[in-house]
C-alpha positions in Angstrom: 129.4 128.7 130.7 127.4 126.7 133.2 125.3 128.8 135.7 127.1 129.4 138.9 126.1 127.4 142.0 124.4 129.9 144.2 124.9 127.7 147.3 127.3 128.5 149.8 130.7 126.9 150.1 130.8 123.2 150.5 132.5 123.8 153.8 129.3 124.6 155.9 131.4 125.8 158.9 131.8 129.6 158.9 135.5 129.3 159.6 138.1 128.8 157.0 141.9 128.7 156.9 142.0 131.3 154.1 139.4 133.7 153.0 139.8 134.9 149.5 138.1 138.1 148.4 137.1 138.1 144.8 136.6 135.5 142.0 138.6 137.3 139.3 142.0 136.5 138.0 143.7 137.0 141.4 141.3 135.1 143.5 141.0 132.1 141.2 144.7 132.0 141.0 145.1 131.9 144.8 142.6 129.1 145.0 144.2 127.1 142.3 147.6 127.4 143.9 146.3 126.3 147.3 144.7 123.3 145.5 148.1 122.3 144.5 150.4 123.5 147.3 148.1 123.6 150.4 145.7 120.9 149.7 145.0 120.2 153.5 144.1 124.0 154.1 140.3 125.1 153.8 139.3 128.1 151.9 136.2 130.1 150.6 136.0 132.7 148.1 133.6 135.7 148.5 132.4 137.2 145.2 130.1 140.2 145.2 129.0 139.5 141.6 126.9 136.4 140.3 129.5 134.7 138.4 133.4 134.6 138.2 135.7 136.7 136.3 135.9 140.1 138.1 136.8 142.6 135.4 136.1 140.3 132.6 132.5 139.6 133.9 132.1 143.2 134.6 133.0 145.0 131.5 130.7 144.1 128.5 131.5 147.0 126.1 132.0 146.3 122.4 135.2 144.7 121.5 136.3 144.1 125.2 139.7 142.2 125.1 143.0 141.8 126.9 145.7 144.4 126.5 148.3 141.9 127.3 149.2 138.7 125.6 147.4 135.6 127.2 150.8 133.7 127.4 151.6 136.2 130.1 148.1 137.2 131.3 147.3 133.4 131.6 148.4 131.5 134.7 151.8 129.8 135.0 150.0 126.5 135.7 147.4 126.6 132.9 148.2 126.8 129.3 146.5 129.2 127.1 145.3 127.1 124.0 143.5 129.4 121.7 145.2 130.5 118.5 144.6 134.2 119.4 146.8 135.5 122.1 145.1 138.9 122.3 141.9 137.5 123.5 138.3 138.8 123.7 136.6 139.0 127.2 134.4 135.8 126.4 137.4 133.6 125.8 139.1 134.9 128.9 136.0 133.9 130.9 136.1 130.4 129.3 139.7 130.2 130.2 138.9 131.0 134.0 135.8 128.7 134.0 138.0 125.8 132.8 140.4 126.3 135.7 137.5 126.7 138.1 136.0 123.4 136.9 139.1 121.2 136.6 140.3 122.3 140.1 136.9 122.0 142.0 137.0 125.6 142.9 133.4 126.6 142.1 131.8 124.9 145.3 134.1 127.0 147.4 132.7 130.4 145.9 129.9 132.3 147.7 128.3 134.3 144.8 126.5 137.6 145.3 128.1 138.2 148.7 130.1 141.3 149.6 132.8 141.7 152.2 132.0 144.8 154.3 134.6 144.8 157.0 137.4 142.6 158.3 138.8 142.9 161.9 141.9 140.8 162.9 141.8 139.8 166.6 145.2 139.3 167.8 144.4 137.2 170.8 142.4 134.6 168.5 144.8 134.8 165.6 141.7 135.2 163.3 140.0 137.6 160.9 136.4 138.4 161.8 134.9 139.2 158.5 131.3 140.8 158.1 129.7 139.7 154.7 126.5 141.1 153.3 124.1 139.1 151.0 120.5 139.8 150.3 120.5 142.8 152.6 121.5 140.7 155.5 124.9 140.4 157.3 126.7 137.4 158.6 130.2 136.8 159.9 132.9 134.5 158.9 136.3 134.0 160.6 139.5 133.0 158.9 143.2 132.7 159.8 144.4 134.3 156.6 142.8 137.0 154.5 143.8 137.1 150.8 142.6 140.3 148.9 142.0 139.7 145.3 139.5 142.3 144.8 141.3 144.3 142.1 142.4 147.8 142.1 139.4 150.0 140.9 136.0 151.0 142.1 133.3 148.7 140.7 130.5 151.2 141.7 132.0 154.4 140.6 134.1 155.3 137.6 136.4 158.3 137.5 134.5 161.6 137.3 136.3 163.7 134.7 134.0 166.6 135.5 132.6 166.9 132.1 129.1 168.6 132.1 126.9 166.5 129.8 123.6 167.6 131.3 122.6 169.4 128.2 123.2 166.6 125.9 120.0 165.2 124.1 121.5 161.7 123.3 122.8 158.8 125.3 125.7 159.1 127.6 127.5 155.6 128.2 130.5 154.6 130.3 132.3 151.5 129.4 132.2 150.2 133.0 128.3 150.1 133.0 127.5 149.1 129.3 123.8 148.5 128.7 122.9 144.9 127.6 122.3 144.4 123.8 122.7 148.3 123.3 122.1 149.2 119.6 124.3 151.9 118.1 123.8 151.0 114.5 124.0 154.2 112.2 124.6 156.5 115.1 127.2 159.3 115.4 129.5 158.4 118.3 132.0 160.4 120.2 134.3 158.4 122.4 136.1 160.7 125.0 139.5 159.3 125.8 142.3 157.5 124.0 143.5 155.1 126.7 143.2 151.3 126.4 139.4 151.3 126.6 139.0 153.9 123.9 141.4 152.2 121.7 139.4 149.1 122.0 136.0 150.7 121.7 136.5 152.9 118.6 137.3 150.1 115.9 134.7 147.7 117.5 131.9 150.4 117.4 132.9 151.6 113.9 131.7 148.4 112.5 128.0 149.4 113.0 128.1 153.1 113.8 127.7 155.7 111.3 131.1 157.3 112.4 133.1 157.1 115.6 135.3 160.1 116.8 137.9 159.4 119.2 138.3 162.7 121.2 141.6 163.1 123.0 143.3 166.0 124.9 146.7 164.5 124.3 148.0 161.7 122.1 148.7 158.2 123.4 151.6 156.0 122.5 150.2 153.0 120.6 151.8 149.9 119.0 150.4 147.2 116.9 150.9 143.5 116.9 149.1 140.4 115.5 146.3 138.9 117.7 147.6 135.6 116.8 151.2 134.6 118.2 152.9 132.8 115.2 155.6 131.6 117.4 153.2 130.0 120.1 151.0 128.4 117.3 154.1 126.9 115.5 155.7 125.5 118.7 152.3 123.8 119.5 152.5 121.9 116.3 155.8 120.2 117.5 155.9 120.4 121.3 153.5 119.3 124.0 150.9 122.0 124.9 152.5 122.7 128.2 156.1 123.0 126.9 155.0 125.2 124.2 153.2 127.5 126.5 156.1 127.7 129.0 158.6 128.6 126.1 156.2 131.3 124.6 155.3 132.7 128.1 159.2 133.1 128.9 159.9 134.6 125.6 157.1 137.1 126.0 158.0 138.1 129.5 161.6 138.7 128.3 160.4 140.7 125.4 158.0 142.9 127.7 161.0 143.4 130.0 163.4 144.4 127.2 160.8 146.8 125.7 160.1 148.5 129.0 163.8 149.0 129.8 164.6 150.1 126.3 161.9 152.8 126.6 163.2 153.9 130.0 167.0 154.0 129.0 166.6 155.2 125.5 163.3 157.0 125.1 164.1 159.0 122.0 165.1 155.8 120.1 161.7 154.2 121.3 159.9 157.3 120.1 161.5 157.1 116.8 160.7 153.2 116.6 157.0 153.6 117.5 156.4 156.7 115.3 158.0 154.8 112.3 155.6 151.9 112.8 152.6 154.1 113.1 153.4 156.0 109.9 153.8 152.6 108.2 150.5 151.3 109.5 148.5 154.4 108.8 150.0 155.6 105.5 148.2 158.8 104.3 146.0 158.6 107.5 148.9 159.4 109.7 148.7 163.0 111.3 151.6 163.5 113.7 149.5 165.7 116.0 147.3 162.7 116.9 150.3 160.4 117.6 153.0 162.4 119.2 152.3 162.3 123.0 154.1 165.0 125.3 155.6 162.1 127.3 158.0 159.3 126.8 156.9 155.8 125.9 156.0 153.9 129.1 155.7 157.0 131.2 152.1 155.8 130.8 151.0 152.3 129.6 151.3 151.7 125.9 148.1 151.0 124.1 147.9 147.8 122.1 146.3 147.8 118.7 145.8 144.2 117.7 145.9 143.5 114.0 145.9 147.2 113.2 142.2 147.3 113.8 142.0 151.0 115.0 144.4 152.2 112.0 142.3 150.3 109.5 139.2 152.0 110.9 140.9 155.4 110.6 142.0 154.7 107.2 138.5 153.6 106.0 137.0 156.7 107.3 134.7 154.8 109.7 136.6 156.4 112.6 138.8 159.6 113.2 140.8 161.0 115.9 140.4 164.7 117.0 143.0 166.2 119.5 141.3 169.1 121.3 139.7 170.2 124.5 136.0 170.4 125.3 134.6 173.9 125.5 131.0 172.7 126.1 128.5 170.0 125.3 125.1 170.9 124.1 122.0 169.0 123.0 123.4 168.0 119.6 127.1 167.2 120.4 130.5 168.6 121.6 131.8 172.1 121.2 135.6 172.2 121.2 137.9 175.0 122.3 139.2 175.3 118.6 135.6 176.3 117.7 135.0 172.9 115.9 131.9 171.0 116.6 131.5 167.3 116.8 127.8 166.1 116.2 126.8 163.2 118.3 123.9 160.7 119.1 126.0 158.9 121.6 128.8 160.1 123.9 131.1 157.4 125.6 133.0 158.8 128.4 136.1 156.4 128.4 137.7 158.8 130.9 139.4 156.2 133.3 138.9 154.3 136.4 138.8 155.3 140.0 141.4 153.4 142.1 140.6 152.1 145.6 142.5 150.1 148.2 141.4 146.7 149.6 138.2 146.7 147.6 136.8 149.5 149.8 136.7 146.9 152.8 136.9 148.4 156.2 140.1 146.5 157.4 141.0 146.7 161.1 143.6 145.4 163.5 142.0 144.8 167.0 139.3 147.3 166.4 141.6 150.0 165.0 141.1 150.8 161.3 144.3 150.3 159.2 145.4 153.2 157.1 147.2 151.4 154.3 148.7 154.8 153.3 150.7 154.6 156.4 152.0 151.0 156.0 154.8 150.0 153.7 154.5 147.1 151.2 156.3 144.0 152.2 157.5 142.1 149.1 154.6 143.6 147.1 152.3 141.2 148.8 151.9 141.9 152.4 152.1 145.2 154.7 154.2 146.3 157.6 153.0 145.1 161.0 149.7 143.6 159.6 149.3 140.0 160.3 147.9 137.2 158.0 147.0 139.6 155.2 147.9 139.6 151.5 146.7 141.4 148.5 147.5 141.7 144.8 148.2 144.7 143.0 149.6 143.8 139.5 152.3 145.3 137.4 151.8 148.5 135.5 154.5 147.5 132.8 153.5 143.9 132.4 150.5 141.4 132.7 148.5 141.5 136.1 148.7 137.8 136.3 152.5 137.8 136.8 152.1 139.3 140.2 149.0 137.2 141.0 151.0 134.0 140.5 154.0 135.2 142.4 152.1 136.4 145.4 149.8 133.3 145.6 152.9 130.9 145.6 154.6 133.0 148.2 151.5 133.0 150.6 151.3 129.3 150.0 154.9 128.9 151.1 154.2 131.2 154.2 151.2 129.0 155.2 153.1 125.8 154.9 156.0 127.3 157.0 153.5 128.4 159.6 152.0 124.8 159.9 155.5 123.3 160.1 156.4 125.7 163.0 153.0 125.5 164.6 152.5 129.3 164.2 149.2 131.1 164.0 150.4 134.5 162.9 152.8 135.7 160.3 153.7 139.5 160.4 156.2 141.5 158.5 157.7 143.5 161.4 159.0 146.9 160.8 160.2 148.7 164.0 160.0 152.4 164.4 163.8 152.9 164.2 163.9 150.7 161.0 160.9 152.7 159.5 162.7 156.0 160.1 165.8 154.7 158.4 163.9 153.6 155.2 164.5 155.8 152.1 161.1 156.3 150.5 160.6 155.8 146.7 157.7 156.8 144.3 155.4 153.8 144.4 154.4 154.4 140.8 156.7 156.0 138.3 154.0 156.5 135.7 152.2 159.7 134.7 148.8 158.1 133.9 146.0 160.1 135.3 144.4 157.3 137.3 147.8 156.6 138.9 148.5 160.1 139.9 145.0 160.6 141.3 145.3 157.6 143.6 148.8 158.1 145.1 147.6 159.4 148.3 145.6 156.2 148.9 148.5 153.8 148.1 150.8 152.0 150.7 154.2 153.4 151.1 157.2 152.3 149.1 160.9 152.0 150.1 163.8 152.1 147.8 165.2 148.7 148.9 163.5 145.3 148.8 161.6 144.0 150.7 159.7 147.1 151.8 158.4 148.0 148.3 156.1 147.2 145.4 158.5 146.4 142.5 157.6 147.0 139.0 160.2 144.3 137.7 158.7 140.8 137.4 162.0 139.1 136.7 163.7 140.6 139.7 160.6 139.7 141.8 160.5 136.1 140.6 164.0 135.6 141.7 163.8 137.3 145.0 160.4 135.7 146.1 161.4 132.2 145.1 164.9 132.2 146.3 164.8 134.3 149.4 163.8 132.2 152.5 160.3 133.0 153.8 161.8 132.9 157.3 164.0 136.1 156.5 164.3 137.6 159.9 161.6 140.1 159.1 158.5 138.0 158.7 157.9 136.9 162.4 156.0 133.7 162.8 154.4 133.4 166.2 151.7 132.0 168.4 148.5 134.3 169.0 149.5 134.9 172.6 153.1 136.1 171.9 152.1 138.3 169.0 149.3 139.9 171.1 151.7 140.6 173.9 154.3 142.1 171.6 151.6 144.4 169.8 150.4 145.8 173.0 154.0 146.6 174.2 154.7 148.6 171.0 154.4 152.4 170.8 151.3 153.7 169.2 153.3 155.3 166.5 154.8 152.1 165.2 153.5 151.2 161.7 
């Protein structure tokens, strides 16, 4: 990958039509959609890291890969051309770099810049955004702010409260993996059996003396080939883009079917998954390690490509222990059962810490916005907040599906604003309408990182458009077919919107 251009955006003016925060999947996707659908609008991307990729640039732990197939984690506009559809981190970065290069996005990115705060000034219909780089702060303005900053804290992982102070070896967290770290011949304990742990254990077992996955409770897992034979066969007979579209749609439908099957007939899904696990593991199968106390898709299923974890378990290079930690001493982990796990290295794959809006202080006319008191609008915008969109991907499908949908929708809003000569777009939720909304659980998932963060999340109504759906097929239909000018999204000039805002009661959210 070529070294990133460290210069500022080619637009030397510090005002742009759209300011995108983050050069990961969401931010790059928005820039690509704008290039195609809003080519007359200016944009800049603010990226705190030194290169593109977001998550895929941050995480460098052994084996890092997608836990979704790349025909759905890939964008709708850019075919995935690798034979492997379960891709390693380096291949995903290559894919993103190709998009950035072919669409001329890189000159618009300001690397090693961090957005500190953003205040929308109604009378100007502009965001005033404070940006920090090299210890100095500057300000940009933008008509629209697009948050593609992800959903977790880049600076702090979740603290599981495990006391490792007495441990004599190395303690690593996957989010901050040391470059060129050598674990050859070491005894490794990986705490956690989520997606990261399931990826780390087989990868580390290739060099380590032994890797132990220590879990409090089992996780539902399923295996699939890393190569998609259907996609690779289609590509022999059809043009690349056609084969990609067909495979993408097939995989979306399969994801949707599997999720709804799990939710409507959980016992059948448990039976199906357990049968596949027993077949994959053979004599290495122990029910206590693979029989979670929750239904499939109450938490995200963990993908095991090409049976790599199961093969490591069968070979003896890895093992699973289901128990709780009593203490950690200099030599390893003491369990509540009384067993002891010797360790040279402990990896705390204990989860992420969620944040809203990338920890940016977001304000409206100087008053900080509490997103937990705002309702989602179409899973993209927020009640009574003008000219702001954000991406929070699906929990039951690939992140990019929502990123594509939201970017397309915002481009449609921008184009309608231009046609109408409007400077603001606000999803208006009046006080009486708000009181009439029936609230819904924003995340019907039991995963720890989800439950820990619910108090931070925007509010969710039972009916569209005031909700964040977890149904891509429904969203795709609603977002593409419903008119942008739906009687809720108010398009206005700055003066009109400013007058209306100051006439509203303070309680309106």
